[in-house]
C-alpha positions as CSV (number, residue, x, y, z in Angstrom):
1,M,18.4,5.2,-31.7
2,V,19.8,4.1,-28.2
3,G,20.9,7.3,-27.2
4,V,17.5,9.4,-27.2
5,P,15.8,7.3,-24.9
6,L,18.8,6.9,-22.5
7,L,19.3,10.7,-22.7
8,L,15.6,11.2,-21.7
9,N,15.9,8.7,-19.0
10,T,18.7,10.4,-17.5
11,L,17.4,13.7,-18.0
12,V,14.2,12.2,-16.1
13,A,16.2,11.1,-13.5
14,R,18.0,14.2,-12.7
15,S,14.9,16.4,-13.0
16,A,13.3,14.3,-10.0
17,R,15.8,14.8,-7.2
18,R,15.3,13.5,-4.0
19,L,12.1,14.1,-1.7
20,P,11.9,17.1,0.3
21,A,12.3,15.7,4.2
22,S,8.9,14.6,5.5
23,R,8.0,16.1,9.0
24,W,5.3,14.1,10.6
25,G,5.9,11.4,13.0
26,R,9.0,10.1,14.1
27,P,11.4,8.2,11.5
28,E,12.3,4.6,12.5
29,S,13.8,1.7,10.6
30,L,13.7,-1.9,11.0
31,D,16.8,-3.8,9.5
32,T,16.1,-6.8,7.2
33,P,18.1,-9.4,5.3
34,L,17.1,-7.3,2.0
35,G,17.8,-3.6,4.0
36,A,16.1,-1.2,5.7
37,L,12.2,-1.1,6.2
38,A,11.5,2.2,6.6
39,Y,8.6,3.4,8.9
40,R,7.0,6.2,11.0
41,R,5.5,6.3,14.5
42,L,3.3,8.4,16.1
43,G,1.0,8.6,19.5
44,D,0.9,6.3,21.6
45,G,-1.4,3.4,23.0
46,S,-2.9,0.1,21.8
47,P,-0.8,-0.5,18.1
48,V,-2.6,0.1,14.8
49,V,-0.3,-0.6,11.6
50,L,-1.6,1.5,8.4
51,V,-0.1,0.0,5.1
52,H,-0.3,1.9,1.9
53,A,-1.5,0.8,-1.5
54,F,0.7,0.0,-4.7
55,G,0.9,2.6,-7.5
56,P,3.2,5.3,-9.3
57,G,5.3,6.9,-6.2
58,Y,3.1,5.4,-3.5
59,E,4.4,5.1,0.3
60,G,3.0,5.2,3.5
61,G,2.7,9.0,3.3
62,Q,-0.7,8.4,2.3
63,W,-2.2,7.6,5.3
64,R,-0.8,10.8,7.1
65,A,-3.7,12.1,8.0
66,V,-5.6,9.2,9.1
67,A,-2.4,8.5,11.4
68,E,-2.0,11.8,12.9
69,A,-5.6,11.7,13.6
70,L,-5.6,8.2,15.4
71,A,-2.1,8.8,16.9
72,G,-4.3,10.7,20.0
73,A,-5.1,7.3,21.5
74,H,-3.1,4.2,19.7
75,T,0.4,4.1,18.8
76,V,0.5,4.1,14.8
77,F,3.2,3.0,12.7
78,V,3.2,3.6,9.1
79,P,5.9,1.3,7.1
80,D,7.0,2.0,3.7
81,L,7.1,-1.4,1.9
82,L,10.3,-2.9,0.5
83,G,11.0,-1.3,-2.5
84,W,8.3,2.0,-1.8
85,G,8.8,5.5,-0.4
86,A,12.3,5.7,2.1
87,S,12.4,1.6,2.4
88,A,15.5,0.1,0.4
89,K,15.3,-1.1,-2.8
90,P,17.1,-4.2,-3.2
91,A,17.9,-5.6,-6.7
92,S,15.7,-8.6,-6.1
93,G,13.1,-10.0,-3.5
94,Q,10.0,-8.2,-5.1
95,R,7.6,-11.0,-4.9
96,A,4.5,-11.3,-2.4
97,A,5.7,-13.9,-0.4
98,T,8.8,-11.4,0.5
99,Q,6.5,-9.0,1.3
100,V,4.4,-11.1,3.5
101,A,7.4,-12.3,5.4
102,L,8.6,-8.9,5.7
103,L,5.2,-7.4,7.1
104,E,5.1,-10.0,9.6
105,R,9.0,-9.6,10.8
106,F,7.8,-6.0,11.3
107,L,4.9,-6.6,13.1
108,R,7.0,-9.3,15.6
109,E,10.2,-6.8,15.5
110,A,9.0,-3.4,15.4
111,V,5.6,-3.7,16.9
112,G,5.9,-6.3,19.3
113,E,2.1,-7.0,20.5
114,P,-0.8,-7.9,18.9
115,A,-1.8,-4.8,16.4
116,V,-4.5,-4.0,14.3
117,L,-3.5,-4.4,11.1
118,V,-5.2,-1.8,8.2
119,A,-4.1,-2.4,4.7
120,A,-5.3,-0.9,1.2
121,G,-5.6,-2.4,-1.9
122,L,-3.3,-5.2,-3.1
123,P,-1.4,-5.2,0.5
124,A,-4.8,-6.3,1.7
125,A,-4.0,-9.6,0.4
126,Y,-1.1,-9.5,2.4
127,A,-2.7,-8.8,5.6
128,I,-4.9,-11.3,5.3
129,E,-2.9,-13.8,4.7
130,L,-0.4,-13.1,7.6
131,A,-3.7,-12.8,9.6
132,A,-4.2,-16.4,8.9
133,N,-1.0,-18.0,9.0
134,A,0.1,-15.8,11.9
135,P,-3.1,-14.9,14.0
136,E,-1.2,-14.0,17.5
137,L,0.4,-11.0,15.8
138,V,-3.1,-9.6,14.4
139,R,-6.0,-8.5,16.8
140,A,-8.2,-7.2,13.8
141,L,-8.0,-6.1,10.3
142,A,-9.1,-3.4,8.4
143,L,-9.2,-3.7,4.5
144,V,-9.4,-0.5,2.1
145,A,-10.7,-1.3,-1.4
146,P,-9.0,-4.9,-0.8
147,L,-7.7,-6.7,-3.8
148,G,-6.6,-10.2,-3.6
149,L,-10.6,-12.1,-3.2
150,L,-10.6,-12.6,-7.4
151,E,-6.9,-13.0,-8.2
152,P,-5.6,-15.3,-9.9
153,P,-3.1,-17.7,-8.8
154,R,-0.2,-15.8,-10.4
155,E,2.1,-15.5,-7.5
156,E,2.6,-19.6,-8.1
157,L,4.1,-18.4,-11.6
158,G,5.7,-15.5,-10.9
159,G,3.7,-12.8,-12.6
160,D,4.4,-12.4,-16.2
161,Q,7.8,-13.0,-16.8
162,V,8.1,-11.5,-20.2
163,L,6.7,-8.3,-19.2
164,H,8.7,-7.9,-16.0
165,A,11.8,-8.6,-17.9
166,L,10.9,-6.4,-20.4
167,L,10.1,-3.4,-17.9
168,R,13.3,-4.5,-16.3
169,F,15.5,-3.7,-19.5
170,P,17.7,-1.0,-18.9
171,V,16.5,1.1,-21.8
172,F,13.0,0.0,-23.0
173,G,12.0,-0.6,-19.3
174,T,13.2,2.4,-17.7
175,S,11.5,4.4,-20.8
176,A,8.2,2.7,-20.2
177,L,8.0,3.1,-16.7
178,N,9.1,6.7,-16.9
179,V,6.0,7.0,-19.1
180,Y,3.8,5.4,-16.8
181,A,5.1,7.5,-14.1
182,S,5.4,11.0,-15.7
183,R,3.8,14.1,-14.2
184,S,1.0,13.7,-16.5
185,A,0.2,9.8,-16.4
186,I,0.3,10.7,-12.6
187,E,-2.3,13.4,-13.0
188,H,-4.3,11.3,-15.1
189,H,-3.8,8.3,-12.8
190,F,-5.5,10.3,-10.0
191,A,-8.0,12.4,-11.5
192,H,-9.6,9.3,-13.7
193,D,-8.8,6.4,-11.8
194,V,-7.9,7.1,-8.1
195,F,-10.1,10.1,-6.9
196,A,-13.6,11.0,-7.5
197,N,-12.7,14.5,-7.0
198,A,-10.5,16.0,-9.8
199,H,-10.0,19.4,-7.9
200,L,-7.9,17.4,-5.1
201,V,-5.4,16.5,-7.8
202,T,-3.1,19.5,-6.6
203,P,0.4,19.7,-8.3
204,E,1.9,18.9,-4.6
205,L,0.1,15.5,-5.1
206,I,1.6,15.1,-8.5
207,D,5.0,16.5,-7.6
208,E,5.2,14.3,-4.7
209,H,4.6,11.2,-6.2
210,Y,6.4,11.6,-9.1
211,R,9.9,12.4,-7.1
212,A,8.7,9.1,-4.9
213,S,8.5,7.2,-8.5
214,H,12.1,8.3,-9.6
215,L,13.7,8.2,-6.6
216,P,16.8,5.1,-7.4
217,G,15.4,1.9,-7.5
218,A,12.0,2.8,-7.1
219,Q,10.7,1.4,-10.4
220,R,12.0,-2.3,-9.7
221,A,9.4,-2.4,-7.3
222,L,6.9,-0.8,-9.4
223,A,8.0,-3.3,-12.5
224,A,7.0,-6.2,-10.3
225,Y,3.9,-4.8,-9.5
226,L,2.8,-4.0,-12.9
227,S,4.0,-7.3,-13.9
228,G,1.8,-8.8,-11.4
229,R,4.5,-10.5,-9.5
230,L,3.5,-8.6,-6.4
231,H,-0.1,-10.1,-6.5
232,L,-1.4,-12.6,-4.3
233,S,-4.4,-14.7,-4.3
234,I,-6.1,-15.5,-0.7
235,T,-9.1,-17.3,-1.3
236,A,-7.9,-20.4,0.1
237,V,-6.8,-19.1,3.5
238,I,-9.5,-16.3,3.8
239,P,-11.7,-18.7,5.3
240,R,-9.1,-19.6,8.2
241,L,-9.8,-16.0,9.1
242,A,-11.0,-15.9,12.8
243,L,-10.9,-12.1,14.0
244,P,-12.8,-8.8,13.3
245,V,-12.7,-7.6,9.8
246,W,-13.6,-3.8,8.5
247,L,-14.4,-3.1,5.0
248,G,-13.9,0.5,3.9
249,W,-14.5,1.2,-0.1
250,G,-15.1,4.7,-1.9
251,R,-18.5,4.8,-3.5
252,E,-16.7,6.0,-6.6
253,S,-14.5,3.5,-6.7
254,V,-13.1,2.1,-10.2
255,A,-10.5,-0.4,-9.6
256,P,-11.8,-2.0,-7.4
257,P,-15.1,-1.4,-7.9
258,V,-17.1,-0.5,-4.9
259,E,-19.7,-3.8,-6.4
260,D,-16.9,-6.1,-5.3
261,A,-18.0,-5.7,-1.8
262,D,-20.4,-8.1,-2.2
263,L,-18.1,-10.9,-3.0
264,W,-15.8,-9.6,-0.1
265,L,-19.0,-9.8,2.5
266,H,-20.1,-12.9,1.1
267,A,-16.3,-14.8,2.0
268,L,-16.3,-12.6,5.4
269,P,-20.1,-12.6,6.4
270,A,-19.2,-11.0,9.8
271,A,-17.1,-8.4,8.4
272,E,-18.3,-4.7,8.7
273,L,-18.9,-2.8,5.7
274,E,-18.6,1.2,5.7
275,V,-18.7,3.0,1.9
276,F,-17.5,6.7,1.8
277,D,-19.6,9.2,-0.8
278,G,-17.6,10.9,-2.9
279,A,-14.4,8.9,-2.9
280,G,-12.6,6.7,-5.1
281,S,-10.2,3.7,-4.4
282,L,-7.8,5.7,-1.8
283,P,-10.7,7.1,0.6
284,H,-8.2,7.4,2.9
285,L,-6.2,10.2,1.1
286,E,-9.3,11.5,-0.5
287,S,-11.2,11.4,2.5
288,P,-9.4,11.3,5.8
289,A,-11.7,12.5,8.3
290,A,-14.4,10.2,7.2
291,V,-12.2,7.0,7.5
292,T,-10.5,7.7,10.7
293,E,-14.2,8.7,12.4
294,A,-15.1,5.2,11.0
295,L,-11.7,3.6,11.8
296,E,-12.1,5.0,15.3
297,D,-15.9,3.5,15.6
298,F,-14.6,0.0,14.8
299,L,-11.7,-0.2,16.7
300,A,-13.6,1.3,19.8
301,S,-16.0,-1.7,19.0
302,L,-12.9,-4.5,19.5
303,P,-12.7,-6.7,22.9
304,E,-10.2,-5.7,25.2
305,T,-7.1,-7.8,24.9
306,D,-5.1,-9.5,27.6
307,D,-2.6,-8.3,29.1
């Protein structure tokens, strides 16, 4: 009985093959104790760091169009977080605290000066935690459909340990994750859970995320995300933020819904909010021109930094 799923898992791994070489930005990497953190650098000017959300096959490429547009006036850094994209995929270290620590290391060593930190989804919580604890590294925050304000403090408990163990189980876990990251599941994910416009879910988009989600070791990070190990509650640290904050949301966002923006504005009354019509939870991927324009306005409004 085990032989059939094992054979199917092997066939899936072979069919995914490697990602084609990406042709944007300048690929670089930062060495860390857990392996290389891959990132792309574009442009010249004050630094902006764009951090991707989590999901099947997600990586920094979801920011490509925005990064290329912002690079006309800024030095733009687009990392693949640990376990995602072209970055190292270690067998251990998939915790929210680790991601925050590595993001801090990235800002200190790769960026080297206070940056505007732009983050989507769950990593928005990492950006908030980092800005609260190391404010000298962050000039301002831009958060796209952020998570973390309503999160239970699962990080303290290490997430759902039973689910994580099952997802890491060699045959069962691999089979379950292969189903979650199948081409049909990825198509449904974007068409029904992420994008407001299903016609934007192209075969190229599906293939890109399918291949990225089946890179060797990629399922470790996906298992950690699905079991809650990468979740982080920022309720306790958010009152310590003392820097400009911009919030961006797709009006058709399902998870998190745009109605959650009111809760974020209550927690951050000085924050600016931009809602993008005709977009879901990844407006920077679905409506990059509109998001770029809003970010450019926010960046232009920031006070000058002291040299």
